[in-house]
C-alpha positions, 0 to 999 in steps of 0.5 A: 821760838822755843816750845815748852815740852808738855811734861815741863808745863806742869811745873808752873805757868808763870815765873812765880808758879815755877819759883814756888814749885822749886821752893817746895821741891827744895824743901822736900829734898832737904827734909829727906836728906836730913832724914837719912841716917848718918850711917847710910849717908855715904852708902849707895842708896840701892844698898838700903832703899831698893826701888822699883824705879831706880837701882842707884849707885849714888849715895845720899851724899852724892845725890846732894852734891849732884843736885847742888852742882846741877842747880848751880848750872841751872841758876847760871843758865837762867841768869844768862838767858835773862840777860842780853849777853851773847849765848855761847855757841855750843854743839847741840848733842843729845845726852847719854842714856843707859838702859833708857835712863838719863846719865848726868853730864860729866861736869855734873856727876858727883865725886865722893859726896858732901855732907849737909853741914858742909854745904848748907850755907852754899845751898841756901845762897844758891837757891835764893839766887835761883829764886830771884832769877826765876822771878825775872824769867820772861815766859815768852822769851825766845832766848834759849839754851840747849838741854841734851834731853829736852832741846832748846829751853828758855829761862822759865823752862830751865826753872821747870827742869830744876823742879823736875830734877830736884823732885826726881832726886828726892824720889831716888833717895828712897826715903821720900 
């Protein structure tokens, strides 16, 4: 059986709670990304919004691309965990950190970034699917997939990770 890490439990007790938290986090992210001045959209965040918490090399455009990639992966994992399909046999390797900070897996790292206009339709479709899959999650399910920093997580926990991850990147934008 999987055990939800304590810090993830605060993102909702039921599928509906987690889905509601994710909708709120996504709305906040969208609001912040839309407030970034166009002349700064492809500029590293650390160049215009220094933060005590983060020294970011990614631009808002890259943050947007990364959150979209990550949430696509989370959606697919939740779908798989909600199904009866066989789970892939993957090595349980710990994630990479630099100076105590998590490093995104290679496949989730952004390239040069994307604009909101270029991805808005995809963003909306993806998050509608993610919302539907979250609502189907069984909190008691023992079907789990390995997270490189948090261990084995079930579908509901992956939804909680989506909330946590989206909120962290909203904060990292430096304009929240």
